[in-house]
C-alpha positions, 0 to 999 in steps of 0.5 A, spaced: 837 793 220 838 791 213 835 795 207 830 790 205 827 790 212 827 798 211 823 797 205 818 792 208 818 797 215 816 803 211 810 799 207 807 796 213 808 803 217 803 806 211 799 800 211 798 800 219 795 808 218 790 806 213 788 800 217 787 804 224 783 809 219 778 803 217 778 800 225 774 806 226 771 808 220 768 801 219 764 800 225 762 807 224 759 806 217 755 801 220 753 805 226 752 812 223 751 811 216 747 805 216 743 805 223 745 798 225 742 794 231 747 791 236 745 784 233 748 787 226 754 790 230 755 783 232 755 780 226 760 785 223 765 783 228 764 776 227 765 777 219 771 780 221 774 774 225 770 768 222 776 767 216 781 765 222 778 759 224 775 757 217 782 759 213 787 759 218 790 752 218 790 751 210 793 758 210 798 757 214 800 750 211 799 753 204 804 759 206 809 754 208 809 751 201 810 757 197 815 764 197 812 769 202 813 775 198 808 774 192 803 772 197 804 778 201 803 783 195 797 779 192 793 779 199 795 787 199 792 788 192 786 784 194 784 788 200 785 794 197 780 792 191 775 789 196 775 795 201 774 800 195 767 797 194 765 800 200 766 808 198 764 806 191 757 803 193 756 809 198 757 814 193 752 810 188 747 810 194 747 803 194 751 801 200 747 796 205 749 792 211 750 786 207 755 789 203 759 791 209 759 784 212 761 781 205 767 786 204 769 785 212 769 777 211 773 778 204 778 783 207 779 779 213 780 772 209 786 775 205 789 778 212 789 771 214 793 769 208 797 775 209 799 774 216 801 766 215 806 769 210 808 775 214 811 773 220 815 768 217 818 773 212 821 777 217 827 772 219 828 772 211 830 779 212 834 780 218 838 775 222 836 771 229 839 776 234 835 782 230 828 779 231 826 783 237 829 789 234 825 788 228 819 786 231 819 792 236 820 797 230 814 794 226 810 794 233 812 801 234 810 803 227 803 800 229 803 804 235 804 810 231 799 809 227 794 808 232 796 815 234 795 818 227 790 813 224 784 814 229 785 822 229 785 822 221 779 817 221 775 821 226 776 827 223 775 824 216 768 821 218 766 828 220 768 831 214 766 826 208 762 820 212 765 814 214 764 810 208 768 814 204 774 815 209 775 807 208 778 809 201 784 811 205 786 804 207 785 801 200 790 806 198 795 804 203 794 797 201 797 799 194 803 803 197 804 797 201 804 792 195 809 797 192 814 797 197 814 789 197 815 789 190 821 793 191 824 788 197 829 783 194 829 777 198 832 770 197 827 764 199 827 757 198 820 754 199 821 746 200 821 742 193 815 739 191 818 732 192 819 734 199 811 736 200 806 731 204 799 732 204 797 738 206 792 735 211 798 732 214 802 739 214 796 742 217 795 736 223 803 737 224 802 745 226 796 743 230 800 738 234 806 743 235 801 748 238 797 742 243 804 738 245 808 744 247 807 747 254 809 754 253 805 755 246 799 751 249 799 756 255 799 762 250 794 760 246 789 758 251 791 765 254 789 768 247 783 764 246 780 766 253 781 773 252 779 774 245 773 770 247 771 775 253 774 781 249 770 780 243 763 780 247 764 787 249 767 789 243 761 787 239 757 793 242 763 798 244 762 803 239 754 803 240 756 804 248 761 809 246 756 813 242 749 812 244 750 811 252 756 815 253 754 820 248 761 820 244 761 823 237 766 820 232 772 825 233 772 823 241 772 816 239 778 817 234 781 821 240 780 815 245 784 810 239 789 816 239 791 816 246 791 808 246 796 809 240 801 813 244 801 808 250 802 803 245 808 807 242 811 807 249 810 799 250 813 798 243 819 803 245 820 800 252 819 792 251 826 791 251 828 794 257 821 791 261 823 784 259 830 785 260 829 787 267 823 783 269 824 777 264 820 775 258 814 771 262 813 775 268 813 781 263 808 778 259 804 776 265 804 783 268 802 786 261 796 782 262 794 784 269 795 792 266 790 790 260 785 787 265 785 793 270 784 798 264 778 794 261 775 795 268 775 802 267 769 802 262 764 800 267 765 806 271 765 811 265 760 816 266 757 823 266 758 828 261 761 825 254 768 829 256 768 826 263 767 819 260 772 820 255 777 821 261 775 814 264 776 811 257 782 814 256 785 811 262 783 805 259 786 806 253 793 807 256 793 801 260 790 796 255 795 799 249 801 799 253 799 792 256 798 789 249 804 792 246 809 789 251 805 782 250 805 782 243 812 784 241 815 779 246 810 773 244 812 774 236 819 775 238 819 768 241 815 765 236 820 767 230 826 765 234 824 758 237 819 755 231 823 752 225 822 757 219 819 751 215 814 750 220 812 757 222 806 758 217 803 752 219 804 753 227 802 760 226 795 758 223 794 752 228 795 758 233 790 762 230 785 757 229 785 755 236 786 762 239 782 766 235 777 761 233 771 763 238 771 770 236 766 770 231 761 766 236 763 771 241 761 777 237 754 774 235 753 773 242 755 780 244 751 783 239 745 778 242 746 780 249 747 787 247 740 787 244 737 783 250 740 785 257 743 792 255 750 795 253 753 796 260 751 789 262 754 786 256 761 789 257 760 787 264 760 780 262 766 781 258 770 784 263 768 778 268 771 773 263 777 777 262 778 777 270 778 769 269 783 769 264 788 773 269 787 768 274 789 762 269 795 767 267 797 767 274 797 759 274 800 758 268 808 756 266 808 763 263 811 766 269 817 761 269 820 764 262 825 769 263 829 768 257 829 764 250 833 759 253 828 757 258 823 755 252 822 748 250 824 747 243 818 750 240 814 756 243 809 762 242 803 762 238 801 768 233 794 766 236 796 769 243 795 776 240 791 781 244 787 786 241 790 793 243 
C-alpha cells in the first residue's frame, strides 16, 4: 500500500470509531435524554437517510466535476461543526428532538457528498490490482471501530449522558480532515469545456445503473433489504431498551460483538471469495444476514439471556454485511470508469437507499400502532422475500471480475451491518 493511502486509512480509522460512537449515542439521546416516542424515533432514522434520495444524484455528478480531496476535507469539517451543536445545546439545557432531527439531516447531507467523492478517491491512491486489499483494510478498520466505538459509546453514555458522548464523533471528523490535508494526490477532473449539463450527467449515471444487469441486481437487492431492515431499525433501540430491558452498556456490547464478527468478515473476504467465487460469496453472505435477523424475534427472558440471542444475531449480520460490502465495493471501483464513478454511485444510492426515509417513518408508525415486536416481524418477513430474489438473481453466476459486464456493482447495494 502507498504511503498516501496509509494517511487516508489512519484518518478514516479514527473517524470510523467516532461514527460508531454516534451510532449508539444519537438514538439513545432521543430515547433516554428526550423520551422520544416510536414515531419520533422513526423520524430520526428518516432524517438520517432522507439526504440520499434528495441529494445523491446531484452529489455524485458534482463530485465527478471536481477534485475529490477538497470535497472530503470540507465535508469532514462540516460534519464536525454540525454534530458539536448537540452537546453544546444539551449543556445549555436547550436540546430538543427537533434540533436532533435537523442535525442528523445536515450531517447525513454532508456524508452523501463525502461518499460520492470518497470511493472514487481510493483508485487515485492505489493501483487497480490493489483495490480489494485497500477496501479490505478500510473495512477492517470500520469493523474494529464497531468493536471499540459502541463499547466506548455505551460507557460514555452511562458516565456523561448520550448527547455529550456525540462530541467524540465531532473530534474524530477533525482528525480525519487533518489526515486528508496531509495526503498528496494528483487528480485531473475533466476540463470545463468537456462538461455537459449536470442533469445530463446525472441521467447518465441512472442509465448505467438501470441498463447493466449486474449493477441493477445489486441495487435491487440493496433497495429491498434497506427498506425491510429500516422498518425494524426505526424501533430497534426502543425494543432493546423498553421491551427486553437492556441498558446503554448492554446495547453497546451488542454492537461490539457485531464489530468483532465484522473484523472476521473483512479479514476473510479474500479467502471466501477466492474459494467460492465473488457472486456465490455475496449470496451466501446475504443468507447469513437474514438468518441472523430472525434471532431478534426469539430473543426473550431476562436481559442477559436476551443479549445472548442478540449477540448471535450481531455475529451473523455483521459477518455477512462485511463480506457483501467489501466484494461489492471492489467490483464497483474496478469496473466503472473513474470519470463516471461519482454519478453512477450517486444513482445507485438514490435507487438503493431512496425508500429508507419512507420505511423509517412507516416503522415508527407501525411501532406505535401494532407494537414493537410485530414491527420487527414485518421487517424480518421483508428480508426473507429479499433472500428469495437473491436466489434467482444473476449474482450467483459472477465468480471473478472477468465474468462481469463492462460496468458493475453500485454503492447503493450496501447492507447495513
